[in-house]
C-alpha positions in Angstrom: 156.2 -22.9 158.4 157.5 -20.3 156.4 157.7 -22.8 152.9 153.5 -23.1 153.5 151.4 -20.1 152.3 147.5 -20.0 152.5 146.7 -18.3 149.4 147.7 -17.9 145.5 149.2 -14.6 144.0 149.5 -13.2 140.6 152.5 -14.9 140.1 152.3 -18.8 141.8 153.0 -21.1 139.2 151.5 -25.0 139.2 153.8 -28.0 140.0 152.5 -31.2 138.8 153.7 -34.6 139.7 154.1 -37.1 137.6 155.4 -40.8 138.2 157.5 -42.4 135.8 155.5 -44.8 134.7 152.7 -42.7 133.5 155.1 -39.8 132.3 154.9 -41.1 128.5 151.3 -40.6 128.6 150.9 -37.4 130.2 153.4 -35.9 127.6 151.2 -36.9 124.4 148.6 -35.0 125.9 150.5 -32.2 126.2 150.1 -29.2 124.0 152.7 -29.0 120.9 154.4 -26.5 122.4 154.9 -28.1 125.6 155.7 -31.5 123.8 159.1 -28.9 121.4 160.1 -27.5 124.9 160.5 -30.2 126.4 162.3 -32.5 124.1 164.3 -29.4 122.5 165.6 -28.6 126.4 166.9 -32.4 126.7 164.7 -32.9 129.5 165.7 -36.9 131.3 161.9 -38.1 133.4 164.1 -39.2 136.3 162.8 -39.5 140.0 163.7 -36.0 141.2 163.7 -34.2 138.2 161.7 -30.8 137.2 160.9 -28.9 134.3 159.1 -25.4 133.7 157.0 -25.3 130.9 155.9 -21.9 129.1 152.2 -21.1 128.5 150.8 -20.3 124.9 152.8 -17.0 125.3 156.2 -18.7 125.9 156.2 -17.2 129.5 157.0 -20.1 132.3 153.7 -20.4 134.3 153.5 -24.3 135.2 156.2 -26.9 136.5 156.4 -31.1 135.7 158.0 -33.1 138.6 158.8 -36.9 138.5 158.3 -39.0 141.3 159.5 -42.8 141.3 156.1 -43.7 142.6 152.5 -42.0 144.1 154.1 -42.0 147.3 157.6 -40.7 147.1 158.0 -38.4 149.5 161.8 -37.8 148.6 161.1 -36.5 145.2 159.0 -33.4 146.3 161.8 -32.9 148.3 163.7 -32.1 145.7 161.1 -30.3 143.8 161.7 -27.4 146.7 165.2 -27.1 145.8 165.5 -27.4 142.4 162.5 -25.3 141.3 163.3 -21.2 140.7 161.9 -19.3 143.7 158.4 -18.1 143.8 154.6 -19.5 144.9 153.7 -22.9 143.6 150.4 -24.8 144.2 149.9 -28.0 143.2 148.0 -29.3 140.2 146.0 -31.1 140.6 145.1 -30.6 143.8 145.4 -33.5 146.1 142.4 -35.9 146.3 143.2 -37.4 149.6 145.3 -36.0 153.0 147.6 -38.9 152.4 148.2 -37.7 149.0 148.9 -33.8 150.3 150.8 -35.2 153.6 153.4 -37.0 151.5 153.8 -33.9 149.2 153.6 -31.4 151.7 155.7 -32.9 154.1 158.4 -33.9 151.2 158.2 -30.1 150.1 159.1 -28.9 153.9 161.8 -31.5 154.4 163.6 -30.3 151.4 163.0 -27.0 151.9 165.0 -27.2 155.2 168.5 -25.4 155.7 170.5 -24.6 158.8 170.8 -21.0 158.9 172.4 -20.1 162.6 175.4 -19.0 161.1 175.2 -17.6 158.1 172.0 -15.9 155.9 170.2 -18.6 153.6 171.7 -19.7 150.9 168.6 -20.2 148.9 165.0 -18.1 148.9 162.4 -20.3 150.2 160.1 -22.0 147.5 156.6 -21.6 148.7 153.4 -24.2 148.3 150.4 -23.3 148.2 148.6 -25.6 151.3 146.7 -28.3 149.7 142.8 -28.2 150.8 142.7 -31.9 151.7 146.4 -31.1 153.8 146.3 -31.8 157.6 148.1 -28.6 158.1 148.3 -29.9 162.1 150.0 -32.7 161.5 152.7 -32.2 158.8 153.6 -28.9 160.5 153.8 -31.1 163.8 155.9 -33.6 161.9 158.0 -31.1 160.4 158.6 -29.0 163.0 159.8 -32.3 165.1 162.3 -33.3 162.2 163.9 -29.6 162.1 164.5 -29.2 165.7 166.3 -33.0 165.5 168.7 -31.5 162.5 169.1 -28.1 164.2 169.7 -29.9 167.8 172.5 -31.9 165.7 173.6 -29.3 163.5 174.6 -27.3 166.4 178.5 -27.4 167.4 179.4 -28.4 170.9 180.5 -24.7 171.6 176.7 -23.7 171.5 175.1 -27.3 172.8 176.6 -28.3 175.4 174.7 -30.0 178.7 173.4 -27.0 179.8 171.9 -25.9 176.1 170.8 -29.1 175.6 168.8 -28.6 179.0 167.5 -25.5 177.9 166.3 -26.9 174.5 164.2 -29.3 176.7 162.8 -26.6 178.9 162.3 -24.1 176.1 159.8 -27.3 174.3 157.8 -28.1 177.8 157.9 -24.3 178.0 156.0 -24.0 174.8 153.7 -27.2 175.1 152.7 -26.9 178.8 155.2 -29.5 180.0 157.2 -29.7 183.2 161.3 -30.4 182.8 163.6 -30.8 186.1 167.3 -30.9 185.6 169.4 -32.9 188.5 173.0 -31.7 187.6 176.1 -32.5 189.1 176.9 -33.6 192.1 173.1 -33.7 192.7 173.3 -37.0 190.8 175.9 -38.6 193.1 173.4 -37.7 196.0 170.4 -39.1 193.9 171.9 -41.9 192.4 172.8 -41.7 189.2 176.9 -42.2 189.6 177.3 -43.8 186.3 176.0 -40.4 184.3 177.9 -38.3 186.7 181.8 -40.4 186.3 181.3 -40.2 182.8 180.6 -35.9 183.0 182.3 -35.1 185.6 185.7 -34.1 184.1 184.2 -31.6 181.8 184.2 -27.7 183.4 180.6 -28.2 182.0 178.7 -30.4 184.6 176.4 -33.4 183.9 172.9 -33.6 184.2 170.1 -35.5 183.9 166.7 -34.1 182.0 163.6 -35.2 183.1 160.8 -33.7 181.3 157.1 -35.1 181.7 153.8 -34.6 179.6 150.3 -35.4 179.4 147.3 -36.8 181.9 148.8 -38.8 183.9 146.1 -41.1 183.4 147.1 -42.2 180.0 149.3 -44.7 178.8 152.9 -43.8 180.1 155.6 -43.8 177.5 158.8 -43.2 178.1 161.6 -42.4 176.0 165.4 -41.5 176.4 168.1 -40.6 174.1 172.0 -40.4 174.5 172.7 -37.0 174.9 176.5 -37.0 174.9 177.0 -33.4 173.8 180.5 -34.0 172.7 182.8 -37.2 172.7 186.6 -36.8 173.2 186.7 -40.9 174.1 187.8 -39.7 177.8 191.4 -41.3 178.7 191.0 -43.9 175.7 191.3 -40.9 173.9 189.8 -40.7 169.9 192.1 -40.2 167.5 190.9 -36.9 165.4 189.6 -38.2 162.4 187.0 -39.6 165.5 186.5 -36.9 167.2 185.7 -34.3 164.0 181.7 -36.2 164.0 181.3 -36.1 167.5 179.1 -32.9 167.9 176.3 -35.2 166.9 177.0 -37.7 169.7 173.8 -35.9 171.2 171.7 -37.6 168.4 169.7 -39.8 170.3 168.5 -36.9 172.9 167.4 -34.8 169.5 165.8 -37.3 168.1 163.8 -37.9 171.5 162.9 -34.1 171.9 161.6 -34.1 168.2 159.8 -36.8 168.2 158.0 -35.4 171.6 157.9 -31.8 170.2 155.5 -34.6 167.3 153.7 -36.0 170.3 152.5 -33.0 172.2 151.5 -31.1 168.7 149.1 -33.9 167.8 148.4 -34.4 171.6 148.5 -37.8 171.6 146.6 -39.6 174.1 149.9 -40.6 176.4 151.8 -39.6 179.5 155.1 -39.1 178.4 158.0 -39.1 179.7 161.5 -37.7 178.4 164.8 -38.8 179.6 168.1 -37.5 178.5 171.7 -37.9 180.3 173.5 -34.9 179.0 177.5 -35.3 179.5 180.4 -34.2 177.7 182.8 -37.0 177.6 186.1 -34.8 178.4 190.1 -35.4 179.8 190.9 -33.9 182.6 192.6 -35.4 186.4 189.5 -36.6 187.4 188.6 -38.7 184.7 187.1 -42.0 184.7 189.8 -44.9 183.9 190.3 -47.7 182.0 189.1 -50.5 184.7 187.9 -48.7 187.3 184.3 -49.7 188.6 181.0 -47.8 188.3 178.0 -48.4 191.1 174.7 -47.8 188.6 171.6 -47.0 190.0 170.2 -50.8 189.5 172.7 -52.0 191.7 175.0 -53.5 189.5 179.0 -53.0 189.2 180.4 -52.0 185.6 183.9 -52.2 185.4 185.0 -49.9 182.5 186.7 -51.9 179.6 186.8 -48.5 177.6 185.9 -45.0 178.5 185.3 -44.6 174.6 182.0 -46.8 175.5 180.6 -44.1 177.9 177.1 -43.6 175.7 176.0 -47.0 177.3 176.9 -46.2 180.8 174.9 -43.1 181.1 172.2 -44.8 179.2 172.1 -47.6 182.0 171.5 -45.2 184.5 168.4 -43.6 182.9 167.1 -46.7 181.7 167.1 -47.9 185.2 165.2 -44.8 186.7 162.7 -45.1 183.3 161.5 -49.2 184.9 161.3 -47.7 188.3 157.6 -46.2 187.2 156.9 -49.3 185.1 156.3 -47.6 181.6 153.5 -49.6 179.1 156.9 -48.8 176.4 160.1 -47.4 176.5 162.0 -46.4 174.4 165.5 -45.6 173.7 167.6 -43.4 170.6 171.4 -43.4 170.8 174.5 -43.1 168.7 175.8 -46.1 169.9 178.3 -47.8 168.0 180.3 -48.0 164.7 179.2 -51.1 164.5 176.1 -50.4 163.7 176.9 -48.3 160.8 179.3 -51.2 159.4 176.7 -53.9 159.5 173.6 -51.3 158.1 175.8 -48.5 157.1 174.6 -44.9 157.8 170.6 -44.4 156.7 169.4 -46.8 158.5 169.5 -47.7 161.8 169.4 -50.9 163.9 166.7 -51.7 166.0 166.9 -54.1 169.1 163.5 -54.9 170.9 162.7 -57.5 173.4 159.3 -57.8 172.2 158.2 -59.3 168.8 155.0 -57.5 168.5 156.7 -54.2 169.6 159.6 -55.1 166.9 156.9 -56.2 164.2 154.8 -52.6 164.8 158.0 -50.4 164.7 159.2 -51.9 161.7 156.1 -51.6 160.1 155.4 -48.5 161.7 158.9 -47.4 160.0 158.2 -48.4 156.5 154.4 -46.9 156.7 156.8 -43.7 157.2 159.4 -44.0 154.8 161.4 -44.2 157.6 162.4 -47.6 158.0 165.0 -49.5 160.3 166.2 -53.0 160.7 165.6 -55.2 163.7 168.9 -57.0 164.9 169.2 -59.8 167.1 169.7 -59.2 171.2 171.6 -63.0 171.0 171.8 -64.0 174.5 174.8 -66.2 173.5 176.6 -63.1 173.5 176.0 -61.6 176.8 178.8 -63.7 178.2 181.2 -61.2 176.2 180.4 -58.3 178.6 181.9 -61.0 181.9 184.1 -59.3 184.4 186.7 -60.8 186.9 185.9 -58.6 189.0 182.7 -56.9 188.7 179.0 -57.6 187.6 179.9 -56.6 184.2 182.0 -55.1 181.5 180.9 -52.1 179.8 182.7 -53.7 176.4 183.0 -57.2 175.2 186.0 -59.1 174.6 187.2 -60.4 170.9 186.1 -56.8 168.7 183.1 -58.8 167.6 179.3 -57.8 167.3 180.0 -54.4 168.8 176.5 -53.3 167.9 175.0 -56.6 169.7 176.8 -56.1 173.0 176.2 -52.9 173.5 172.3 -53.3 173.2 172.7 -56.6 175.5 174.8 -54.6 178.3 171.8 -51.9 178.2 169.4 -54.7 178.4 170.6 -55.6 181.9 169.3 -52.1 183.2 165.5 -52.9 181.8 162.8 -55.0 183.5 162.0 -57.9 181.5 158.1 -57.4 181.8 158.8 -53.9 180.2 158.0 -53.4 176.5 161.6 -51.7 175.1 163.6 -50.7 172.0 166.7 -49.9 171.1 167.7 -47.6 168.1 171.3 -47.1 167.5 171.5 -44.9 164.5 173.9 -42.4 162.9 171.7 -39.2 163.0 173.5 -37.8 160.4 172.9 -37.6 156.3 176.7 -38.2 155.3 176.0 -36.5 151.9 172.4 -34.3 150.7 170.2 -36.0 149.0 166.7 -34.5 148.0 164.9 -33.9 150.7 167.7 -35.0 153.3 170.9 -32.3 153.0 173.9 -33.3 154.7 173.8 -33.2 158.2 172.2 -33.7 161.0 169.4 -35.8 160.6 166.1 -36.9 162.4 165.9 -41.0 162.0 163.4 -43.4 163.4 161.2 -41.2 165.3 158.5 -41.1 162.1 158.2 -44.7 162.3 157.9 -44.3 165.9 155.2 -42.2 165.8 153.3 -44.1 163.4 153.5 -46.5 166.3 152.2 -44.7 168.7 149.5 -42.9 166.3 148.2 -46.6 165.5 148.3 -47.5 169.3 147.2 -45.1 171.0 145.3 -42.7 169.1 143.4 -44.7 167.1 142.5 -47.1 169.8 
C-alpha cells in the first residue's frame, strides 16, 4: 500500500505512541527544550493528539502521538492525517506483531482517501514497515476495507448491477476464483423470481453474482450481500431526502467483497462462496406493485406490503440458493432497515443469529478486532406480524414496530434451520469523519467476521 515503505530516508522522523496514562512520566523524562516546547505550544495530551518536537538544534525530527491505551487503533489513524507530510518510523519499534498490527492498520485506515473523481486532498504520510509487522495480514485487511469503502463511495451512475458484477469478476481474476453471473430474464429461467421482480423496472438488468474460491474439500462458508445499487423505493417512492444516500444500498455487497478479498489474500482454508443479488429498484411501467404476490426460489409466496422493502426480497432468493448446498456457515450483510439504526445508531451493526455459539463468537471477534456489533433477538413471537391473508408471508410487518427484527425473521424463512446463519443489518457509512474513519462508505463487521474465520479454521 502506498502509505507503507520498506526503508528510512534522511528525512525520516520518528513517531512515538504514548498512552495518556503514561504521558506525564514520559514528559518528565524528556530534555528541557522538549518540555519547554510542549508547554509553550499549549499541547493537550488527548487521544489522537500529535506534536512535532525539536531536536537540540531546534529542527523538527520526532513526533509524539497520544493513545487512549495500548490497543488504540484509531489514534494511529489520526496520526496519518495530522502529522506533517513526510516519512515516519515507529520509535521504539513494536516488540510484537499485535502491536505493529494496531499501529500499521490504524495508519492505513487513516490514510484512505476516495480520489476517483478529484485529486487527493493531502499527500500520503509514509510509514516505514516495523520489523515485527505481519505485512500480509495488514495489507490484506486494509485492502479489503479500501475496496469496501471505494465500492460504497462510488455513485450509482458508475456502480450499477453490471459494474458491481465487474468488481466481483476483477476480484476473482486477481485471486484465481471463479465468477458467474445470471442476468435479466435468465433469472426467471433459473428460478430467481424475486431478484428479477425487484430489478426488472430498471434499464440496467438485474443479476445474481456467484463467486467461488478455495479447495472444495475445505469447510463451506457462504457470504451473501445485498446489492441494491440504487433504491428509489419503487412505486412506494422515497422522498428526496430518503433517496439521497441510496447509492450506499449496495453496502452489503461491498462488505462481502471486501471480506472475500481478505479471506483470499490470507489464503484461509475454506471453500468460499459469495452470492450477490445485484439490482436497481426503479420505477417504470413494469415495476412490481404493492400487494403483488411474488413466487420465490424457496417455494413460498410473498405478498408485497411495500416495494421499498426490496432488499429482503432479493436476499431471500440468494439465501435459498446458498442453503441448497448446505454450507457449514452462512453470513449475510445488508443495509436493510432504518429501524436498526434507530435502535443502535449508525456505528453499531445489528447482529441476528440462529446459533448462540456463533453469535458469541461473532460478538467476541468483533470486540477483539475493534469492530463491534450488537446482537438482537430473532423473537419468534413477532413472526405473526408478517402474516398475509392471501400468501405465505408478507414482506413487511403490520403495526410499524420491531422493523429490524421482523426483517430478520423474514430472511430466516429462507434459511434452513440446520445451517448456522448470521445476519448483519448495518449502515455501511460514516455520517461524519472520525480518526481512521472518514465520512463516507465504511466497512462494518467484516474484521470481526474475519477474526472468527481465522479462529475457527486457520487455527484448527
